[in-house]
VEXZAMAR-802716 format. One record per residue (C-alpha): residue in three letters; x, y, z. Coordinates in steps of 0.05 Angstrom, whole numbers, plus 32768, in hexadecimal, padded with zeros to 4 digits. Layout:
<pts>
{r=ALA, east=X, north=Y, up=Z}
...
</pts>
This chain:
<pts>
{r=MET, east=812E, north=7FC4, up=7FB7}
{r=GLU, east=8122, north=7FB6, up=8002}
{r=ASP, east=80D6, north=7FCE, up=7FF7}
{r=LYS, east=80C9, north=7F97, up=7FC7}
{r=ARG, east=80E5, north=7F62, up=7FF8}
{r=VAL, east=80B0, north=7F7A, up=802A}
{r=ALA, east=8077, north=7F7F, up=7FFB}
{r=LYS, east=807F, north=7F34, up=7FE9}
{r=SER, east=8081, north=7F1D, up=802F}
{r=LYS, east=803A, north=7F3C, up=8035}
{r=SER, east=8000, north=7F0A, up=8039}
{r=HIS, east=7FD0, north=7F03, up=8004}
{r=HIS, east=7F8F, north=7EE3, up=8005}
{r=LEU, east=7F4F, north=7EDE, up=7FDD}
{r=ILE, east=7F0C, north=7ECE, up=7FF9}
{r=LEU, east=7ED1, north=7EC2, up=7FC8}
{r=GLU, east=7E8C, north=7EBF, up=7FE7}
{r=ASN, east=7E5C, north=7EA2, up=7FB6}
{r=ARG, east=7E7B, north=7EBD, up=7F79}
{r=GLU, east=7E5A, north=7EFE, up=7F8E}
{r=LYS, east=7E8E, north=7F1D, up=7FC5}
{r=LEU, east=7EDA, north=7F18, up=7FBE}
{r=SER, east=7F08, north=7F34, up=7FF8}
{r=ILE, east=7F51, north=7F3D, up=7FE5}
{r=SER, east=7F8C, north=7F48, up=800D}
{r=GLY, east=7FD1, north=7F5C, up=7FF9}
{r=VAL, east=7FBD, north=7F8F, up=7FC3}
{r=GLU, east=7FF0, north=7FC6, up=7FB3}
{r=HIS, east=7FCC, north=7FEB, up=7F7D}
{r=VAL, east=7F89, north=7FF1, up=7F56}
{r=ASP, east=7F9F, north=7FF9, up=7F0C}
{r=SER, east=7F5A, north=7FFF, up=7EED}
{r=PHE, east=7F17, north=7FEA, up=7EF8}
{r=ASN, east=7ECE, north=7FEE, up=7EDA}
{r=GLU, east=7E8F, north=7FC3, up=7EDE}
{r=ASN, east=7EAD, north=7F86, up=7EB9}
{r=THR, east=7EF8, north=7F86, up=7ECC}
{r=VAL, east=7F21, north=7F96, up=7F0B}
{r=LEU, east=7F6A, north=7F97, up=7F03}
{r=LEU, east=7F93, north=7F93, up=7F44}
{r=GLU, east=7FDC, north=7F94, up=7F53}
{r=THR, east=7FEB, north=7F66, up=7F8E}
{r=VAL, east=8029, north=7F48, up=7FB2}
{r=GLN, east=801F, north=7F09, up=7F8C}
{r=GLY, east=8019, north=7F29, up=7F49}
{r=VAL, east=7FE5, north=7F49, up=7F1C}
{r=LEU, east=7F9B, north=7F32, up=7F2C}
{r=THR, east=7F69, north=7F3B, up=7EF1}
{r=ILE, east=7F1C, north=7F33, up=7F06}
{r=LYS, east=7EEA, north=7F2C, up=7ED6}
{r=GLY, east=7E9D, north=7F2C, up=7EDF}
{r=ASN, east=7E5D, north=7F4E, up=7ED9}
{r=GLU, east=7E48, north=7F8E, up=7F03}
{r=LEU, east=7E89, north=7F90, up=7F2A}
{r=ASN, east=7E8F, north=7FC5, up=7F60}
{r=ILE, east=7EC7, north=7FD5, up=7F90}
{r=ASN, east=7EA4, north=7FD9, up=7FD4}
{r=LYS, east=7EE4, north=7FE0, up=7FFF}
{r=LEU, east=7F26, north=7FFE, up=7FEF}
{r=ASN, east=7F58, north=8003, up=8020}
{r=LEU, east=7FA2, north=8007, up=8000}
{r=ASP, east=7FC5, north=8017, up=8044}
{r=ASP, east=7FB0, north=7FD3, up=805D}
{r=GLY, east=7FAE, north=7FB2, up=8016}
{r=ASN, east=7F65, north=7F9D, up=8018}
{r=VAL, east=7F31, north=7FA1, up=7FE4}
{r=VAL, east=7EE7, north=7F82, up=7FDE}
{r=VAL, east=7ECC, north=7F7C, up=7F9E}
{r=GLU, east=7E84, north=7F6A, up=7F92}
{r=GLY, east=7E5D, north=7F52, up=7F52}
{r=PHE, east=7E5A, north=7F0F, up=7F32}
{r=PHE, east=7E9B, north=7EF2, up=7F1F}
{r=TYR, east=7EAF, north=7EC6, up=7EE5}
{r=SER, east=7EF9, north=7ECB, up=7EE0}
{r=ILE, east=7F34, north=7ED5, up=7F13}
{r=ASN, east=7F78, north=7ED3, up=7EF4}
{r=TYR, east=7FC2, north=7EE2, up=7F0D}
{r=SER, east=7FF6, north=7EFB, up=7EDE}
{r=ASP, east=803E, north=7F18, up=7EEB}
{r=LYS, east=8041, north=7F66, up=7EF4}
{r=ASP, east=8070, north=7F68, up=7EB1}
{r=SER, east=8035, north=7F4F, up=7E86}
{r=LEU, east=800C, north=7F90, up=7EA5}
{r=GLN, east=8045, north=7FBA, up=7E85}
{r=ASN, east=8040, north=7F94, up=7E45}
{r=LYS, east=7FF4, north=7F99, up=7E42}
{r=GLY, east=7FD9, north=7FC7, up=7E0B}
{r=VAL, east=8016, north=7FC6, up=7DE5}
{r=GLY, east=8000, north=7FB1, up=7D9F}
{r=PHE, east=801F, north=7F98, up=7D5D}
{r=LEU, east=803F, north=7FE1, up=7D4A}
{r=GLY, east=8055, north=7FEB, up=7D94}
{r=LYS, east=807A, north=7FAB, up=7D90}
{r=MET, east=8096, north=7FB9, up=7D4B}
{r=PHE, east=80B4, north=8002, up=7D65}
{r=LYS, east=80CB, north=7FE7, up=7DA3}
</pts>
């Protein structure tokens, strides 16, 4: 429980340069990535980045820093709970 409190106290910043370079601090985990979507767990929630030709150029989870380059058209936050429910379809909800 104490680890979660420490994680919440970490700072979290986004720096977007010309919709082509995104520097992010406060990253805890990279959940998935491809050339169109990057999914990151941050201290402020799940960050979904969508765009074209996305590439992770810097990844240092010890410091919590990530740099993504490409062309960005969407940056969205959601709760960590929504990440666990993502991909649960109609049948998964029925048999829960």
